[in-house]
VOPAGU-2260 file (C-alpha; in pm, 1 decimal, decimal comma):
REM VOPAGU-2260
SITE   aa  ch    i         X         Y         Z
SITE  MET   A    0   -9450,9   24208,0   -4173,1
SITE  ARG   A    1   -9563,9   23935,5   -3933,8
SITE  THR   A    2   -9285,1   23783,9   -3724,0
SITE  LYS   A    3   -9261,3   23414,5   -3642,0
SITE  ILE   A    4   -9229,9   23288,2   -3284,8
SITE  SER   A    5   -8889,0   23131,5   -3345,4
SITE  GLU   A    6   -8756,4   23460,1   -3486,9
SITE  LEU   A    7   -8886,6   23661,3   -3189,8
SITE  ALA   A    8   -8744,9   23405,2   -2945,9
SITE  LYS   A    9   -8402,5   23429,6   -3114,0
SITE  ARG   A   10   -8403,6   23809,2   -3089,3
SITE  LEU   A   11   -8499,9   23792,1   -2721,6
SITE  ARG   A   12   -8222,0   23543,8   -2644,6
SITE  ASN   A   13   -7964,3   23743,7   -2838,7
SITE  ARG   A   14   -8060,9   24053,5   -2638,4
SITE  GLU   A   15   -8151,5   24237,2   -2958,2
SITE  ILE   A   16   -8474,6   24337,2   -2788,2
SITE  SER   A   17   -8620,5   24288,9   -2441,1
SITE  ALA   A   18   -8959,7   24134,6   -2369,7
SITE  VAL   A   19   -9075,5   24469,1   -2231,2
SITE  GLU   A   20   -8968,0   24649,9   -2548,1
SITE  LEU   A   21   -9134,2   24385,4   -2763,9
SITE  THR   A   22   -9455,3   24408,7   -2560,9
SITE  LYS   A   23   -9457,6   24788,0   -2585,8
SITE  ALA   A   24   -9419,6   24759,6   -2963,3
SITE  TYR   A   25   -9726,8   24536,0   -2982,0
SITE  ILE   A   26   -9918,6   24766,7   -2747,7
SITE  GLY   A   27   -9839,0   25061,5   -2973,8
SITE  ALA   A   28   -9966,7   24870,9   -3276,9
SITE  ILE   A   29  -10285,5   24772,3   -3091,8
SITE  GLU   A   30  -10354,1   25130,7   -2984,0
SITE  LYS   A   31  -10314,5   25240,6   -3345,0
SITE  LEU   A   32  -10510,4   24969,5   -3527,2
SITE  ASN   A   33  -10759,2   24814,1   -3285,6
SITE  PRO   A   34  -11000,3   25111,7   -3280,8
SITE  THR   A   35  -11059,0   25032,8   -3649,7
SITE  LEU   A   36  -11028,8   24653,0   -3649,4
SITE  ASN   A   37  -11215,3   24587,5   -3321,6
SITE  ALA   A   38  -11019,2   24263,2   -3288,4
SITE  TYR   A   39  -10956,3   24299,1   -2913,8
SITE  VAL   A   40  -11247,9   24350,3   -2675,6
SITE  HIS   A   41  -11054,5   24346,4   -2344,9
SITE  LEU   A   42  -10699,9   24485,0   -2319,6
SITE  THR   A   43  -10459,9   24367,2   -2047,3
SITE  PHE   A   44  -10160,7   24595,3   -2098,4
SITE  ASP   A   45  -10067,2   24628,7   -1730,0
SITE  THR   A   46  -10073,8   24250,7   -1690,2
SITE  ALA   A   47   -9871,9   24215,3   -2010,1
SITE  LEU   A   48   -9597,2   24453,5   -1899,9
SITE  ASN   A   49   -9567,1   24279,7   -1562,3
SITE  ALA   A   50   -9539,7   23942,9   -1737,8
SITE  ALA   A   51   -9281,1   24087,7   -1977,7
SITE  GLU   A   52   -9065,4   24206,1   -1687,4
SITE  GLN   A   53   -9075,9   23858,0   -1536,1
SITE  ALA   A   54   -8994,3   23708,0   -1876,4
SITE  ASP   A   55   -8689,4   23931,3   -1909,9
SITE  GLN   A   56   -8563,9   23803,5   -1575,5
SITE  ARG   A   57   -8610,5   23440,1   -1685,9
SITE  LEU   A   58   -8435,8   23511,6   -2015,8
SITE  LYS   A   59   -8148,5   23673,4   -1830,2
SITE  GLU   A   60   -8111,3   23367,3   -1608,2
SITE  GLY   A   61   -8109,5   23138,5   -1914,8
SITE  ASP   A   62   -8296,2   22816,7   -2000,5
SITE  ALA   A   63   -8628,3   22998,8   -2059,2
SITE  PRO   A   64   -8897,4   22820,1   -2266,4
SITE  LEU   A   65   -8931,6   22914,0   -2632,5
SITE  LEU   A   66   -9256,9   23106,1   -2572,5
SITE  CYS   A   67   -9111,9   23309,1   -2285,5
SITE  GLY   A   68   -9167,4   23680,6   -2344,2
SITE  ILE   A   69   -9371,8   23632,0   -2662,3
SITE  PRO   A   70   -9687,7   23855,2   -2668,1
SITE  MET   A   71  -10009,1   23670,2   -2748,8
SITE  ALA   A   72  -10388,9   23679,4   -2717,2
SITE  LEU   A   73  -10676,3   23462,3   -2595,8
SITE  LYS   A   74  -11027,2   23424,6   -2729,7
SITE  ASP   A   75  -11286,5   23579,9   -2498,5
SITE  ASN   A   76  -11429,0   23240,6   -2396,6
SITE  ILE   A   77  -11106,7   23115,4   -2231,0
SITE  CYS   A   78  -11112,3   23183,5   -1857,2
SITE  THR   A   79  -10850,1   23412,0   -1704,2
SITE  ASP   A   80  -10841,0   23462,6   -1327,5
SITE  GLY   A   81  -10948,1   23819,3   -1244,2
SITE  LEU   A   82  -10963,3   23930,0   -1608,5
SITE  ASN   A   83  -11275,2   23987,9   -1818,1
SITE  THR   A   84  -11407,5   23675,9   -1988,8
SITE  THR   A   85  -11746,0   23752,0   -2143,6
SITE  CYS   A   86  -11789,8   23531,0   -2453,1
SITE  CYS   A   87  -11878,8   23861,6   -2622,2
SITE  SER   A   88  -12227,4   23833,6   -2472,3
SITE  LYS   A   89  -12430,8   24091,4   -2282,9
SITE  ILE   A   90  -12526,5   23821,2   -2034,5
SITE  LEU   A   91  -12162,4   23793,5   -1917,4
SITE  LYS   A   92  -12053,9   24158,7   -1942,6
SITE  GLY   A   93  -11819,6   24239,8   -1656,6
SITE  PHE   A   94  -11768,2   23874,6   -1559,0
SITE  LYS   A   95  -11423,4   23793,5   -1421,1
SITE  PRO   A   96  -11351,9   23425,4   -1348,8
SITE  TYR   A   97  -11177,6   23321,4   -1027,7
SITE  TYR   A   98  -10958,4   23060,5   -1198,4
SITE  ASP   A   99  -10748,7   23013,6   -1510,9
SITE  ALA   A  100  -10818,1   22777,1   -1796,9
SITE  THR   A  101  -10561,6   22496,9   -1808,5
SITE  VAL   A  102  -10425,6   22618,0   -2144,4
SITE  TRP   A  103  -10362,9   22963,2   -1996,3
SITE  GLU   A  104  -10198,3   22813,2   -1688,0
SITE  LYS   A  105   -9963,6   22621,4   -1917,9
SITE  LEU   A  106   -9880,5   22924,9   -2128,1
SITE  LYS   A  107   -9816,7   23136,1   -1819,3
SITE  ALA   A  108   -9574,9   22868,1   -1701,3
SITE  HIS   A  109   -9395,2   22913,9   -2035,1
SITE  GLY   A  110   -9368,0   23289,1   -1972,5
SITE  ALA   A  111   -9637,5   23399,5   -2218,7
SITE  VAL   A  112   -9735,6   23767,9   -2227,5
SITE  LEU   A  113  -10113,3   23822,3   -2256,4
SITE  LEU   A  114  -10206,5   24137,9   -2448,4
SITE  GLY   A  115  -10582,8   24091,1   -2426,0
SITE  LYS   A  116  -10896,2   23892,9   -2506,2
SITE  THR   A  117  -11018,8   23876,5   -2863,9
SITE  ASN   A  118  -11353,8   23936,3   -3029,4
SITE  MET   A  119  -11574,4   23643,2   -3126,6
SITE  ASP   A  120  -11925,5   23536,9   -3214,2
SITE  GLU   A  121  -12139,8   23537,4   -2900,4
SITE  PHE   A  122  -12076,0   23210,6   -2714,4
SITE  ALA   A  123  -11888,8   23096,5   -3028,9
SITE  MET   A  124  -12215,6   23067,4   -3223,6
SITE  GLY   A  125  -12161,2   23203,5   -3571,8
SITE  SER   A  126  -11936,5   23205,7   -3876,7
SITE  THR   A  127  -11855,4   23575,8   -3918,7
SITE  SER   A  128  -11802,2   23710,9   -3562,3
SITE  GLU   A  129  -12090,4   23950,9   -3629,9
SITE  THR   A  130  -12300,0   23817,4   -3339,3
SITE  SER   A  131  -12057,4   23970,8   -3085,3
SITE  CYS   A  132  -12220,6   24216,7   -2845,9
SITE  TYR   A  133  -11917,0   24441,4   -2904,2
SITE  GLY   A  134  -11973,1   24459,7   -3278,6
SITE  ALA   A  135  -11791,3   24265,4   -3547,9
SITE  PRO   A  136  -11412,5   24263,6   -3593,4
SITE  LEU   A  137  -11291,0   24366,5   -3939,4
SITE  ASN   A  138  -11063,7   24163,6   -4163,4
SITE  PRO   A  139  -10716,8   24327,4   -4164,0
SITE  ARG   A  140  -10659,2   24223,2   -4525,5
SITE  ASN   A  141  -10967,4   24414,6   -4638,6
SITE  THR   A  142  -11188,2   24588,4   -4383,8
SITE  ASN   A  143  -11488,5   24555,7   -4617,4
SITE  TYR   A  144  -11482,6   24182,2   -4543,9
SITE  VAL   A  145  -11560,8   23975,9   -4234,4
SITE  THR   A  146  -11297,5   23786,2   -4038,7
SITE  GLY   A  147  -11490,9   23462,0   -4029,1
SITE  GLY   A  148  -11588,6   23306,9   -3699,8
SITE  SER   A  149  -11632,6   23233,0   -3433,2
SITE  SER   A  150  -11263,3   23299,2   -3351,9
SITE  GLY   A  151  -11257,6   23603,4   -3580,6
SITE  GLY   A  152  -11073,2   23831,4   -3339,4
SITE  SER   A  153  -10807,0   23568,3   -3272,5
SITE  ALA   A  154  -10739,9   23535,3   -3645,2
SITE  ALA   A  155  -10744,9   23911,5   -3699,3
SITE  VAL   A  156  -10487,9   23996,2   -3429,3
SITE  VAL   A  157  -10239,9   23748,9   -3578,1
SITE  CYS   A  158  -10308,7   23868,3   -3933,0
SITE  ALA   A  159  -10259,7   24234,3   -3834,9
SITE  ASN   A  160   -9947,1   24158,0   -3627,0
SITE  LEU   A  161  -10122,6   24264,0   -3306,9
SITE  ALA   A  162  -10009,3   23939,0   -3140,1
SITE  ALA   A  163   -9746,2   23681,3   -3226,1
SITE  TYR   A  164  -10005,8   23407,7   -3183,0
SITE  SER   A  165  -10345,4   23351,6   -3028,7
SITE  LEU   A  166  -10569,6   23077,2   -2902,7
SITE  GLY   A  167  -10919,2   23015,8   -3032,1
SITE  SER   A  168  -11181,9   22746,9   -2993,7
SITE  ASP   A  169  -11329,9   22526,9   -3264,7
SITE  THR   A  170  -11664,5   22346,2   -3247,1
SITE  GLY   A  171  -11758,3   22328,0   -3614,3
SITE  GLY   A  172  -11483,9   22524,5   -3790,3
SITE  SER   A  173  -11438,6   22823,2   -3558,8
SITE  ILE   A  174  -11055,8   22821,9   -3575,3
SITE  ARG   A  175  -11002,3   22690,5   -3925,4
SITE  GLN   A  176  -11253,3   22908,7   -4109,9
SITE  PRO   A  177  -11142,2   23251,0   -3975,9
SITE  ALA   A  178  -10779,6   23144,4   -4022,8
SITE  SER   A  179  -10863,1   23084,9   -4387,9
SITE  PHE   A  180  -11047,9   23416,9   -4423,1
SITE  CYS   A  181  -10757,5   23611,4   -4267,1
SITE  GLY   A  182  -10476,9   23417,1   -4432,7
SITE  VAL   A  183  -10315,7   23270,5   -4120,9
SITE  VAL   A  184  -10266,2   22915,9   -3991,5
SITE  GLY   A  185  -10544,9   22766,9   -3780,2
SITE  PHE   A  186  -10524,0   22424,5   -3618,7
SITE  LYS   A  187  -10802,7   22230,3   -3446,7
SITE  PRO   A  188  -10630,3   21953,1   -3249,0
SITE  THR   A  189  -10773,8   21604,2   -3213,4
SITE  TYR   A  190  -11052,9   21603,2   -2954,9
SITE  GLY   A  191  -10903,7   21539,1   -2612,6
SITE  ALA   A  192  -10549,8   21639,9   -2709,0
SITE  VAL   A  193  -10590,8   21975,2   -2530,4
SITE  SER   A  194  -10770,0   22030,1   -2199,3
SITE  ARG   A  195  -11102,3   22212,9   -2224,4
SITE  TYR   A  196  -11101,1   22305,8   -1854,4
SITE  GLY   A  197  -11177,3   22676,4   -1834,9
SITE  LEU   A  198  -11318,3   22697,1   -2187,9
SITE  ILE   A  199  -11673,0   22830,2   -2154,5
SITE  ALA   A  200  -11872,1   22557,7   -2322,5
SITE  TYR   A  201  -12076,8   22569,7   -2640,5
SITE  GLY   A  202  -12096,7   22203,4   -2745,3
SITE  SER   A  203  -11894,8   21997,5   -2499,4
SITE  SER   A  204  -11843,2   21690,4   -2718,0
SITE  LEU   A  205  -11719,5   21903,3   -3009,7
SITE  ASP   A  206  -11535,8   22201,3   -2853,8
SITE  GLN   A  207  -11157,0   22209,3   -2875,6
SITE  ILE   A  208  -10894,4   22477,6   -2811,4
SITE  GLY   A  209  -10622,2   22538,6   -3067,4
SITE  PRO   A  210  -10368,3   22793,4   -3196,3
SITE  LEU   A  211  -10382,2   23059,2   -3466,5
SITE  THR   A  212  -10036,7   23154,8   -3591,1
SITE  THR   A  213   -9835,9   23290,8   -3882,8
SITE  SER   A  214   -9684,4   22954,0   -3980,2
SITE  VAL   A  215   -9734,9   22579,9   -3947,4
SITE  LYS   A  216   -9423,7   22552,6   -3730,6
SITE  ASP   A  217   -9557,1   22820,4   -3494,9
SITE  ALA   A  218   -9885,1   22629,1   -3465,8
SITE  ALA   A  219   -9688,0   22318,1   -3370,2
SITE  ILE   A  220   -9483,4   22512,5   -3113,1
SITE  VAL   A  221   -9795,4   22648,7   -2942,9
SITE  PHE   A  222   -9970,0   22311,0   -2957,7
SITE  ASP   A  223   -9672,7   22146,4   -2788,2
SITE  ALA   A  224   -9708,1   22397,5   -2503,5
SITE  ILE   A  225  -10081,2   22341,0   -2443,4
SITE  LYS   A  226  -10130,8   21971,7   -2525,4
SITE  GLY   A  227  -10168,4   21687,8   -2277,0
SITE  GLY   A  228  -10408,3   21519,4   -2039,5
SITE  ASP   A  229  -10558,7   21709,9   -1748,4
SITE  LYS   A  230  -10719,9   21567,7   -1433,3
SITE  LEU   A  231  -10965,2   21860,1   -1448,7
SITE  ASP   A  232  -11092,8   21746,9   -1790,9
SITE  GLN   A  233  -11184,8   21380,2   -1803,3
SITE  THR   A  234  -11216,0   21390,3   -2183,6
SITE  SER   A  235  -10849,1   21486,1   -2223,6
SITE  VAL   A  236  -10586,5   21228,6   -2316,5
SITE  ASP   A  237  -10206,8   21205,1   -2309,5
SITE  TYR   A  238  -10158,2   21102,0   -2669,9
SITE  ASP   A  239   -9817,7   20957,8   -2756,3
SITE  TYR   A  240   -9674,1   21167,4   -3039,5
SITE  GLY   A  241   -9333,4   21004,4   -3023,4
SITE  SER   A  242   -9176,0   21349,9   -3011,5
SITE  SER   A  243   -9292,6   21707,4   -3010,9
SITE  LEU   A  244   -9515,1   21808,5   -3298,7
SITE  ALA   A  245   -9269,2   22083,4   -3392,7
SITE  GLU   A  246   -8985,8   21829,4   -3422,5
SITE  SER   A  247   -9201,2   21595,2   -3630,5
SITE  LEU   A  248   -9235,1   21859,8   -3901,6
SITE  ASP   A  249   -8884,2   21770,1   -4019,8
SITE  ARG   A  250   -8992,8   21419,5   -4122,1
SITE  ASP   A  251   -9065,9   21345,1   -4487,2
SITE  VAL   A  252   -9389,9   21201,7   -4626,1
SITE  LYS   A  253   -9233,0   20921,1   -4827,9
SITE  GLY   A  254   -9448,7   20609,0   -4811,2
SITE  MET   A  255   -9730,3   20783,2   -4621,9
SITE  ARG   A  256  -10079,6   20687,6   -4745,2
SITE  ILE   A  257  -10313,1   20986,5   -4770,2
SITE  GLY   A  258  -10680,2   20950,8   -4852,9
SITE  VAL   A  259  -10853,1   21225,2   -5050,9
SITE  ALA   A  260  -11230,7   21212,4   -5016,3
SITE  GLU   A  261  -11418,0   21281,5   -5339,4
SITE  GLU   A  262  -11696,9   21448,0   -5141,2
SITE  PHE   A  263  -11460,3   21723,8   -5027,4
SITE  PHE   A  264  -11469,9   21867,4   -5379,8
SITE  ASP   A  265  -11848,8   21885,8   -5417,5
SITE  GLY   A  266  -11945,4   22244,1   -5500,6
SITE  ILE   A  267  -11598,1   22380,6   -5430,1
SITE  ASN   A  268  -11474,3   22702,8   -5591,9
SITE  PRO   A  269  -11264,4   22608,6   -5900,5
SITE  GLU   A  270  -10973,5   22831,7   -5794,5
SITE  ILE   A  271  -10959,1   22672,5   -5451,3
SITE  LYS   A  272  -10994,3   22325,7   -5600,5
SITE  SER   A  273  -10699,8   22395,3   -5827,5
SITE  LYS   A  274  -10479,6   22502,2   -5534,8
SITE  ILE   A  275  -10571,4   22189,8   -5336,4
SITE  GLU   A  276  -10490,6   21969,9   -5634,6
SITE  GLU   A  277  -10152,0   22143,0   -5667,8
SITE  ALA   A  278  -10080,5   22066,3   -5300,9
SITE  ILE   A  279  -10180,8   21702,6   -5348,4
SITE  LYS   A  280   -9947,0   21668,5   -5646,9
SITE  LEU   A  281   -9663,1   21826,9   -5447,8
SITE  ILE   A  282   -9711,8   21577,5   -5165,0
SITE  GLU   A  283   -9726,0   21293,0   -5416,1
SITE  ARG   A  284   -9400,5   21406,5   -5580,8
SITE  ASN   A  285   -9239,1   21392,2   -5237,2
SITE  GLY   A  286   -9320,5   21023,7   -5201,7
SITE  ALA   A  287   -9667,4   21005,4   -5046,6
SITE  VAL   A  288   -9921,7   20756,8   -5179,8
SITE  ILE   A  289  -10246,7   20937,6   -5268,6
SITE  GLU   A  290  -10564,9   20730,2   -5263,8
SITE  SER   A  291  -10908,5   20851,2   -5374,7
SITE  ILE   A  292  -11173,2   20745,3   -5123,7
SITE  ARG   A  293  -11546,1   20787,2   -5068,5
SITE  LEU   A  294  -11703,0   20914,2   -4744,3
SITE  PRO   A  295  -12077,6   20916,4   -4817,9
SITE  ALA   A  296  -12156,2   20989,7   -4451,8
SITE  LEU   A  297  -12015,3   21341,0   -4500,8
SITE  LYS   A  298  -12350,9   21452,1   -4643,1
SITE  SER   A  299  -12492,9   21407,5   -4293,2
SITE  ALA   A  300  -12213,6   21592,9   -4116,2
SITE  LEU   A  301  -12374,0   21937,5   -4105,1
SITE  PRO   A  302  -12721,6   21831,9   -3985,3
SITE  VAL   A  303  -12565,8   21599,0   -3726,1
SITE  TYR   A  304  -12341,6   21884,4   -3610,2
SITE  TYR   A  305  -12640,5   22113,1   -3558,4
SITE  ILE   A  306  -12830,1   21845,7   -3366,2
SITE  ILE   A  307  -12540,3   21769,2   -3130,4
SITE  ALA   A  308  -12407,0   22123,8   -3089,9
SITE  CYS   A  309  -12744,4   22288,3   -3032,9
SITE  ALA   A  310  -12863,5   22019,6   -2791,7
SITE  GLU   A  311  -12548,6   22062,1   -2584,5
SITE  ALA   A  312  -12570,1   22441,6   -2609,2
SITE  SER   A  313  -12924,8   22433,0   -2476,6
SITE  SER   A  314  -12801,3   22238,8   -2174,5
SITE  ASN   A  315  -12477,4   22433,7   -2122,2
SITE  LEU   A  316  -12638,3   22777,7   -2144,3
SITE  GLY   A  317  -12905,4   22689,2   -1891,7
SITE  ARG   A  318  -12670,1   22813,0   -1617,4
SITE  TYR   A  319  -12707,1   23176,4   -1727,6
SITE  ASP   A  320  -13015,0   23275,3   -1530,9
SITE  GLY   A  321  -12918,6   23601,8   -1358,3
SITE  ILE   A  322  -12904,5   23441,3   -1014,7
SITE  ARG   A  323  -12539,4   23352,5    -955,4
SITE  TYR   A  324  -12339,6   23579,0   -1186,6
SITE  GLY   A  325  -12357,3   23787,1   -1500,7
SITE  TYR   A  326  -12634,7   24011,7   -1628,1
SITE  ARG   A  327  -12969,4   24036,5   -1446,4
SITE  THR   A  328  -13277,6   24223,2   -1570,2
SITE  SER   A  329  -13366,1   24532,7   -1367,6
SITE  SER   A  330  -13742,4   24487,8   -1332,6
SITE  TYR   A  331  -13931,4   24172,7   -1240,5
SITE  ALA   A  332  -14213,6   24054,1   -1015,9
SITE  SER   A  333  -14105,6   23692,6    -960,2
SITE  ILE   A  334  -13805,5   23461,3    -993,0
SITE  GLU   A  335  -13957,8   23303,2   -1302,8
SITE  GLU   A  336  -14007,7   23643,3   -1465,4
SITE  MET   A  337  -13653,9   23744,2   -1369,9
SITE  ILE   A  338  -13503,5   23438,8   -1535,1
SITE  VAL   A  339  -13714,6   23474,0   -1850,9
SITE  LYS   A  340  -13641,6   23846,2   -1889,5
SITE  THR   A  341  -13272,5   23804,5   -1806,0
SITE  ARG   A  342  -13224,6   23539,9   -2073,9
SITE  SER   A  343  -13440,7   23726,8   -2326,9
SITE  GLU   A  344  -13246,1   24049,6   -2276,8
SITE  GLY   A  345  -12901,8   23896,8   -2221,7
SITE  PHE   A  346  -12874,0   23653,9   -2513,3
SITE  GLY   A  347  -12846,9   23766,0   -2876,4
SITE  ASP   A  348  -13072,3   23640,1   -3154,4
SITE  GLU   A  349  -12837,7   23370,1   -3286,6
SITE  VAL   A  350  -12781,2   23223,1   -2940,2
SITE  LYS   A  351  -13155,4   23219,0   -2876,9
SITE  ARG   A  352  -13213,5   23038,3   -3206,2
SITE  ARG   A  353  -12964,9   22765,5   -3117,5
SITE  ILE   A  354  -13100,2   22727,2   -2764,7
SITE  ILE   A  355  -13453,2   22686,3   -2904,3
SITE  LEU   A  356  -13336,6   22436,7   -3166,4
SITE  GLY   A  357  -13142,2   22242,4   -2903,9
SITE  THR   A  358  -13435,1   22239,9   -2663,4
SITE  TYR   A  359  -13653,5   22102,4   -2941,8
SITE  VAL   A  360  -13398,5   21829,3   -3013,9
SITE  LEU   A  361  -13376,7   21731,0   -2647,1
SITE  SER   A  362  -13753,3   21714,8   -2609,4
SITE  SER   A  363  -13827,2   21522,5   -2930,1
SITE  GLY   A  364  -13757,5   21169,6   -2803,8
SITE  TYR   A  365  -13592,6   21000,5   -3101,8
SITE  TYR   A  366  -13545,4   21044,5   -3474,7
SITE  ASP   A  367  -13635,5   20801,5   -3750,4
SITE  ALA   A  368  -13359,0   20850,9   -4006,5
């Protein structure tokens, strides 16, 4: 039985359970299930228990934030000062950043308890989490199935109740797709709504950090904690939501105009299509105005995504050369050979493919559509 954030927060405030006791319960579950699921790749139990003790003190003093004392997880591409952050790649094995990502700084300020870093596709490049150098995580609902990707571990730990919530990153579906596969809620915020500072980049103009949770309300609660502009990320913006996203969930949809693109249903599984149509009818019965629209440009979305994402990946991953940090090959006769061998040995096949594709895009001049 997965527990919602608001329910855990109520139990903590009513002294039904302490943050330390809650954290120990999650640790016990992780020790039991993670050897099979492989959802966590770096465990931070000592850090978690220290944070839980501090959370208990804040809760005792009163006026603690809603997320105070709630155990959670971070995808392995979100920087944590002094803790392993490897993007599930051999080329970054053992790497420990010297600063925190802005989202983690914000959650720490709320009293969050970090249980560990979650499995993912290497450098977030994949749709099944099978490109991880640590091996693939397994879907808690059926271990014969994949979790989806690239935030597969983040979805799995929430699904298996090994964390109350987690953060993932989404470039082309990497939060939403594994959330769907694992039956949890995944939310990719509007680009710029959440700071990307400290997120190890894949495609900088597409990457976004967002929550994976057990409910829509929980997703809103976590988003409210991490949203906002950041001077360390010039693409971030202080959007005016009027109120918190969690509070806005109580509004009705009466009079709201919602467009449903016909192209969204091309080739869709009939069972899934039926469920979407049921949801549309429910929204319509509650007063929303449903309008059928056409978005012919959608047919170009996937090829455009691969052009942009791979070009930016080729540029972003150029920094992994074995000179400053991370993996370095053991045998070489020159700097050039060292760099070539380091990258050949350190990157997995899927990452290499996308680097090569991106390098081709960047060197091709222009395209005649």
